[in-house]
C-alpha positions in Angstrom: 0.1 -0.1 0.1 2.5 2.4 0.7 4.6 1.9 -2.6 1.6 2.3 -4.2 1.4 5.7 -2.6 4.6 7.1 -3.6 3.8 6.3 -6.9 1.1 8.2 -7.3 1.6 12.0 -9.2 -0.2 14.4 -6.9 2.4 13.0 -4.1 5.3 13.2 -6.3 3.8 16.8 -7.1 3.8 17.8 -3.3 7.0 16.3 -2.3 8.6 18.5 -5.6 6.9 21.7 -4.5 8.3 21.1 -0.8 11.5 20.4 -1.7 11.9 23.8 -3.8 9.7 25.7 -1.2 12.6 24.7 1.4 15.3 25.6 -1.0 13.9 29.0 -2.0 13.3 29.7 1.4 17.0 29.0 2.6 18.1 31.3 -0.4 15.7 34.0 1.4 17.4 33.3 5.0 21.0 33.7 3.0 19.9 37.0 1.1 18.3 38.7 4.9 21.9 37.6 5.9 23.7 40.1 3.2 21.7 43.3 2.2 21.8 43.7 -1.7 23.7 46.8 -3.1 21.9 49.2 -3.9 21.2 50.9 -7.6 20.2 54.2 -7.5 18.5 55.9 -10.3 19.2 60.0 -10.1 17.0 62.6 -11.2 19.9 63.6 -13.4 20.7 60.4 -14.4 16.9 59.9 -15.9 17.4 63.3 -17.4 20.6 62.1 -18.5 18.9 58.8 -20.3 15.5 61.6 -22.5 18.4 63.4 -23.2 20.0 60.9 -25.1 16.8 59.4 -26.6 15.7 63.1 -27.9 19.1 63.6 -29.3 19.0 60.1 -31.3 14.9 60.3 -32.5 14.7 64.2 -32.3 11.5 64.3 -30.3 11.3 63.2 -25.9 10.8 60.0 -25.2 6.9 58.6 -24.2 6.4 57.8 -20.7 6.6 53.6 -21.7 9.8 54.5 -23.8 11.6 56.4 -20.7 10.5 53.8 -18.2 12.1 51.0 -21.0 15.2 53.6 -20.6 15.5 53.2 -17.1 15.1 49.2 -17.2 17.8 48.7 -19.7 20.1 50.8 -17.3 19.3 49.2 -14.3 19.8 45.7 -16.4 23.2 47.3 -17.8 24.0 48.0 -14.4 23.3 44.8 -12.8 25.2 42.8 -15.4 28.3 45.6 -15.4 28.6 45.1 -11.5 28.4 41.4 -11.6 30.5 41.1 -14.8 33.1 43.0 -12.4 32.9 41.1 -9.7 33.2 37.8 -11.5 36.4 39.5 -13.1 35.6 39.2 -16.4 36.5 43.1 -17.6 40.3 42.6 -16.1 41.7 40.8 -19.7 39.4 43.0 -22.0 41.5 45.4 -24.0 38.2 47.2 -25.0 36.7 47.9 -21.7 40.4 48.6 -20.2 41.2 51.4 -22.9 37.5 52.6 -22.3 37.8 53.1 -18.9 41.3 54.4 -19.3 39.6 57.1 -21.8 37.0 58.0 -19.3 39.9 58.5 -16.7 41.9 60.9 -19.0 38.2 63.0 -20.0 38.0 63.5 -16.0 41.6 64.7 -16.2 40.6 66.9 -19.3 37.8 68.3 -16.9 40.0 69.3 -14.5 42.1 70.7 -16.7 38.9 73.1 -18.2 39.8 76.8 -17.2 40.0 79.6 -19.0 43.4 81.0 -19.6 44.2 84.7 -19.0 45.4 87.2 -21.4 48.9 87.5 -19.4 49.0 83.2 -19.3 48.5 83.5 -22.7 50.9 86.1 -23.5 53.9 83.9 -21.1 52.7 80.8 -23.5 53.5 82.9 -26.5 56.7 84.4 -25.5 58.1 81.2 -23.9 57.3 78.6 -27.2 57.6 80.8 -30.0 59.1 78.7 -32.7 55.4 77.0 -32.9 54.1 80.3 -33.4 56.4 82.2 -35.7 56.1 82.6 -39.4 58.0 81.4 -42.0 60.4 83.3 -44.2 59.1 83.7 -47.7 60.8 84.1 -50.6 59.8 85.6 -54.1 62.0 84.5 -56.7 62.3 83.7 -60.5 63.0 80.4 -62.2 64.5 79.6 -65.4 63.3 75.7 -65.9 64.9 72.8 -68.0 62.2 70.0 -68.3 63.7 66.6 -67.9 61.0 64.9 -70.0 61.7 67.6 -72.8 65.6 67.6 -73.3 66.7 63.9 -72.3 70.0 63.0 -72.6 71.1 66.3 -73.1 69.8 68.1 -70.2 73.5 67.6 -68.8 75.1 70.1 -71.4 72.5 72.0 -71.8 72.5 73.0 -68.1 76.0 73.5 -68.5 75.7 76.1 -71.0 73.1 77.6 -69.1 75.2 78.1 -66.0 77.7 79.8 -68.3 75.5 82.3 -69.5 73.7 83.3 -65.9 76.5 82.8 -63.9 77.6 86.5 -65.3 73.9 87.5 -65.6 73.0 90.2 -62.4 69.5 90.7 -63.6 66.5 88.6 -63.7 65.3 89.5 -66.9 68.3 88.0 -68.9 67.0 84.9 -68.1 63.1 85.1 -69.4 64.6 84.1 -73.1 66.0 80.4 -71.8 64.7 77.5 -70.3 61.0 75.5 -71.1 57.9 76.4 -69.9 56.5 75.4 -66.3 53.0 74.8 -65.1 53.8 77.2 -62.1 55.2 80.0 -64.2 58.8 81.6 -64.4 58.0 83.8 -61.1 56.8 82.7 -57.8 55.8 85.5 -55.5 56.1 85.6 -51.4 56.1 81.5 -50.9 56.8 80.1 -47.6 59.2 77.1 -46.6 55.9 75.0 -46.7 54.3 76.4 -50.3 57.7 75.5 -51.4 58.1 71.8 -50.4 54.5 71.6 -51.6 55.3 73.2 -54.9 58.5 71.7 -55.8 59.7 69.0 -53.1 61.7 69.1 -49.5 65.1 69.0 -51.2 64.5 71.6 -53.6 63.2 73.3 -50.6 66.3 73.2 -49.0 68.4 74.0 -51.5 66.6 77.1 -52.1 66.8 78.1 -48.6 70.4 78.7 -48.8 70.6 80.7 -52.3 72.0 84.2 -51.9 69.9 86.8 -53.0 70.2 88.6 -56.3 71.6 86.5 -58.5 71.3 83.3 -60.7 72.0 80.3 -59.1 71.6 76.5 -59.9 70.9 74.0 -61.0 68.6 73.2 -58.4 67.2 69.8 -59.0 63.3 68.5 -58.6 61.4 66.0 -59.6 60.5 68.4 -62.6 63.8 68.7 -64.2 66.4 71.4 -63.3 65.8 74.9 -62.3 68.0 77.8 -62.2 66.8 80.9 -59.4 67.0 84.1 -58.8 65.9 85.4 -55.5 64.5 88.8 -55.7 63.3 89.3 -52.2 63.7 87.6 -49.1 60.9 88.4 -45.9 62.1 86.8 -42.8 59.7 84.9 -40.1 58.9 87.0 -37.2 56.5 86.1 -33.7 53.4 87.7 -34.4 51.4 89.4 -31.8 49.1 87.5 -29.3 45.7 88.9 -30.9 46.9 87.5 -34.3 47.3 83.7 -33.0 45.2 84.0 -30.1 43.2 80.7 -30.7 46.1 79.0 -32.2 48.1 79.7 -28.1 45.3 79.2 -26.6 44.7 75.8 -28.2 48.4 74.9 -27.5 47.6 76.5 -23.6 45.1 74.3 -22.9 46.5 71.2 -24.7 49.6 71.4 -22.2 47.5 72.1 -18.8 45.2 69.1 -19.9 48.5 66.8 -20.4 49.8 68.0 -17.0 46.4 66.9 -15.1 46.7 63.8 -16.8 50.3 63.2 -15.3 49.3 64.4 -12.3 46.2 62.4 -11.9 48.0 59.2 -12.8 51.0 60.0 -10.4 48.4 60.2 -7.7 46.3 57.2 -8.3 49.5 55.6 -9.3 50.7 55.5 -5.6 47.8 53.4 -4.5 49.4 50.3 -6.4 52.5 48.4 -5.7 54.1 47.5 -9.1 55.7 44.7 -10.0 57.4 44.1 -13.3 58.5 40.6 -13.8 62.1 39.9 -14.9 62.8 37.3 -18.2 64.4 35.1 -15.6 62.0 35.0 -13.1 59.3 34.1 -15.5 60.9 31.2 -16.8 61.7 29.9 -13.6 57.9 30.2 -12.5 57.8 28.2 -15.8 59.9 25.8 -14.9 58.2 24.9 -11.9 55.1 25.0 -13.3 56.2 21.9 -15.3 
């Protein structure tokens, strides 16, 4: 008779239900011993979620949509906290970089102050090379095209050099040479302009050319150039009013880097940094075998 009762489905269901009830009771008693951590959704957080929705969809969220945003944030927070507790973030390069970036943004906010005119003037004075204008050259040229002259290039270059060596006027060179796409005269070109038009090697050589006489040849990717420098306008340090925006940008960037380094130095003092030598790592590897 007892064996028959044990086979009854209703009795089996009651036994299983009692077991489950007892299990949940144990879990509840355990949770009572350890109070759950709070997840506080502040008014500011709700406003931020609503603002993000509005920027994306160009309208404010409905009450139902806002509740969904809050629910999703809570879900993210729960998984984030539990994931960190389980150590899932420790070896994730993407998470590490993102957290570091946020800390750097924090340092940037700490350094985000408006500089005074005196501070900018002092920065300009102490970093003149960052803001000094480049020297500008106005020059004429006689161009020999490598594509047009081919094997005769060297001989033609020597003959032209002999003619121009004794010439003291720029007009003398006008009747020689081949057409050049930028023309015979290059007015008020900076070093950067010359690099862009003729190449870096040409720019370096013409920077040392004496003013007022023909010199060359100076090679470029186009061919050979004989140049006559008409005018040199030296670079100078402009007044703060002319470069204020650039100076302010560099000043703020320097403050940001200083704040970031100061924050890192302060935080790193909380840790003991141990860098294993290769010999120690090899020894540990051998011990593991």
